DOVO-527520 format. One record per residue: residue in three letters; y negated, z negated, x negated of N, C-alpha, C in turn. Coordinates in steps of 0.05 Angstrom, whole numbers, plus 5000, padded with zeros to 4 digits. Each point is the difference from the previous one (the first is absolute). Example, Ala and Ser with C-alpha at 12.3 -4.5 7.8 and 13.67 -1.06 7.14 Angstrom:
2
r; nY; nZ; nX; caY; caZ; caX; cY; cZ; cX
ALA; 5114; 4844; 4736; 4976; 5000; 5018; 4976; 5000; 4982
SER; 4979; 5014; 5007; 4976; 4999; 4984; 4978; 4986; 5015
//
This chain:
89
r; nY; nZ; nX; caY; caZ; caX; cY; cZ; cX
MET; 3116; 4727; 1634; 4977; 4990; 4994; 4971; 4994; 5016
TYR; 4999; 4982; 5021; 4974; 4999; 5010; 4971; 5006; 4987
GLU; 4990; 5015; 5028; 4975; 5016; 4987; 4978; 4997; 5022
HIS; 5000; 5000; 5020; 4979; 4985; 5021; 5005; 4978; 5007
ILE; 4985; 4981; 5001; 5006; 4971; 4996; 4964; 5001; 5011
LEU; 5003; 4980; 5025; 4983; 4983; 5020; 4990; 4975; 4985
VAL; 4970; 4996; 5002; 4989; 4979; 4989; 4984; 4982; 5020
VAL; 5008; 4976; 5016; 4989; 4997; 5026; 4984; 4972; 4995
ASP; 4978; 5000; 4989; 4988; 4969; 4997; 4968; 5003; 5000
ASP; 4990; 4971; 5022; 4976; 5002; 5000; 4974; 4983; 4981
GLU; 5030; 4986; 4981; 4972; 4993; 4980; 4995; 5038; 4976
LYS; 4985; 5000; 5006; 4993; 5027; 4987; 5017; 5000; 4962
GLU; 4984; 4974; 4994; 5013; 5012; 4962; 5027; 4997; 5003
ILE; 5012; 4989; 5016; 5033; 4993; 4990; 5002; 5030; 5009
ALA; 5003; 5016; 5025; 5006; 5024; 5007; 4985; 5026; 4975
ASP; 4968; 4984; 4990; 5002; 5029; 4982; 5016; 5006; 4976
LEU; 5007; 4966; 4986; 5009; 4994; 4968; 5025; 5008; 5013
LEU; 5019; 5000; 5022; 5035; 5012; 5007; 4993; 5029; 4987
GLU; 4983; 5013; 5028; 4989; 5026; 4989; 4998; 5007; 4975
VAL; 4991; 4994; 4983; 4994; 5003; 4973; 5025; 4997; 4975
TYR; 5016; 4982; 5016; 5016; 4993; 4980; 5038; 5028; 5007
LEU; 4987; 5007; 5038; 5028; 5013; 5009; 4987; 5031; 4981
LYS; 4980; 5020; 5007; 4989; 5010; 4997; 5002; 5012; 4960
ASN; 4997; 4972; 4986; 5009; 5009; 4972; 5030; 5008; 4982
ASP; 5010; 4985; 5031; 5030; 5008; 5000; 5003; 5026; 5010
GLY; 4986; 5018; 5021; 5005; 5025; 5000; 5009; 4998; 5030
TYR; 5000; 4979; 5011; 4999; 4993; 5041; 4971; 5021; 5006
THR; 5004; 5004; 5018; 4997; 4998; 5027; 4982; 4977; 5024
VAL; 4973; 4995; 4996; 5003; 4978; 5016; 4986; 5007; 5015
HIS; 5006; 4984; 5037; 4982; 5015; 5019; 4990; 4953; 5007
LYS; 4977; 5000; 4985; 4981; 4981; 5001; 4994; 5000; 5032
PHE; 5006; 4980; 5014; 4981; 4985; 5023; 4986; 4974; 4999
TYR; 4990; 4989; 5007; 4979; 4976; 5005; 5006; 4979; 5029
ASN; 5019; 5015; 5012; 5000; 4992; 5028; 5031; 5020; 5018
GLY; 5016; 4976; 5008; 5007; 5002; 5017; 5016; 5035; 5012
LEU; 4976; 5001; 5010; 5000; 5013; 5028; 4991; 5037; 4981
ASP; 4986; 5001; 4993; 5012; 5023; 4982; 5014; 5007; 4980
ALA; 5020; 4988; 4988; 5017; 4981; 4992; 5034; 5018; 5026
LEU; 4995; 4997; 5019; 5025; 5008; 5026; 4988; 5021; 5004
GLN; 4977; 5017; 4988; 4993; 5019; 5006; 5011; 5027; 4973
CYS; 5000; 4984; 4989; 5015; 5014; 4968; 5035; 5008; 4999
ILE; 4998; 4974; 5009; 5036; 4992; 5004; 5018; 5022; 5019
ASN; 4984; 5008; 5026; 4998; 5034; 5015; 5002; 5010; 5002
GLU; 4974; 5016; 4971; 5013; 5019; 4987; 4994; 5009; 4979
THR; 5015; 4978; 4971; 5002; 4999; 4991; 5026; 4990; 4988
ASP; 5008; 5021; 4992; 5037; 4998; 4977; 5001; 4982; 4992
LEU; 5003; 4974; 4989; 4989; 4974; 4983; 5034; 4980; 4993
ASP; 4989; 4998; 4973; 5022; 4999; 4999; 5003; 4965; 4984
LEU; 4993; 4983; 5001; 4983; 4965; 4997; 4979; 5003; 5012
ALA; 5008; 4979; 4996; 4977; 4981; 5027; 4996; 4984; 4986
ILE; 4981; 4992; 4983; 4986; 4971; 4996; 4972; 4991; 5013
LEU; 5003; 4988; 5022; 4987; 4979; 5025; 4997; 4973; 4994
ASP; 4971; 4988; 5011; 4987; 4972; 4995; 5009; 4988; 5034
ILE; 5011; 4990; 4988; 5021; 4991; 5040; 4973; 4986; 5018
MET; 4972; 4986; 4986; 4986; 4978; 5010; 4975; 5031; 5014
LEU; 4995; 5023; 5015; 4974; 5011; 5000; 4981; 4991; 5024
PRO; 4974; 5012; 5002; 4989; 4987; 5028; 5010; 5021; 5017
ASP; 5001; 5019; 5011; 5014; 5023; 5020; 5022; 4989; 5008
THR; 5025; 4999; 4979; 5032; 5003; 5016; 5007; 4993; 4970
ASP; 5024; 4985; 5001; 5017; 4997; 4974; 5015; 5011; 4992
GLY; 5002; 5001; 4966; 5019; 5005; 4994; 5040; 5016; 5001
PHE; 5003; 4975; 5018; 5029; 5000; 5017; 5002; 5026; 5028
ARG; 4976; 4990; 5008; 5000; 5034; 5011; 5000; 5023; 4987
ILE; 4985; 5002; 4975; 5005; 5015; 4992; 5020; 5024; 4995
SER; 5012; 4973; 4985; 5028; 4992; 4977; 5017; 5013; 5032
GLY; 4995; 4996; 5019; 5020; 5009; 5026; 4997; 5028; 5012
LEU; 4988; 5007; 5001; 4995; 5033; 4997; 5005; 5013; 4973
TYR; 4992; 4990; 4983; 5016; 5022; 4969; 5022; 5001; 5002
CYS; 5008; 4968; 4995; 5031; 5009; 5005; 5017; 5008; 5015
ALA; 4989; 5010; 5027; 5012; 5016; 5021; 4994; 5019; 4995
GLN; 4979; 5022; 4999; 4996; 5023; 4984; 5027; 5002; 4998
PRO; 5003; 5037; 5006; 5031; 5008; 4992; 4996; 5015; 4974
ILE; 5038; 5003; 4987; 4988; 4999; 4975; 5034; 5010; 4987
SER; 5005; 5016; 4984; 5023; 5012; 5005; 5024; 4990; 4990
GLU; 5032; 5001; 5009; 5018; 4991; 4997; 5003; 4988; 4974
TYR; 4981; 5001; 4973; 5009; 4994; 4974; 4977; 4988; 4984
ASP; 4987; 4990; 5023; 4982; 4986; 4989; 4997; 4955; 5019
GLU; 4985; 4999; 4983; 4997; 4979; 5014; 4974; 4975; 5000
ARG; 5001; 4987; 5019; 4955; 4992; 4998; 5017; 4969; 4995
HIS; 4982; 4983; 4971; 5007; 4969; 5005; 4977; 4988; 5008
ARG; 4993; 4986; 4991; 4987; 4961; 5021; 5006; 4982; 4974
LEU; 4980; 5004; 4984; 4996; 4976; 4985; 4966; 4986; 4995
ARG; 5023; 4978; 5014; 4959; 4984; 5009; 4991; 4972; 4978
LEU; 4977; 5008; 4991; 4989; 4981; 4982; 4980; 4977; 5023
PRO; 5013; 4978; 4995; 4976; 4985; 5016; 4976; 4996; 4986
ALA; 4970; 4983; 5017; 4984; 5002; 4982; 4998; 4983; 4985
ASN; 5022; 4987; 5010; 4994; 4969; 4978; 5033; 4988; 4985
ALA; 5010; 5022; 4993; 5022; 5004; 4985; 4990; 4984; 4966
GLY; 5018; 4989; 4990; 4995; 4980; 4971; 5003; 4976; 5010
//
């Protein structure tokens, strides 16, 4: 089960709402409003899942996703990517 979830969105209302829902379900949430802080968290924290905004002011979610997926993980674990475009619908 996923326990440590990274949430990155420069729209604070969205990040805050995701944090509330995830914490209510018992997850540990690492929330950031910019990419640079999120990159530091990726290097220092063993994360299970990342929810990323693609269009950030200081970097983009694709770069963060690439670094997140490049982190070493156990042979029994794998990292998945799910992309939800802003214009979905």
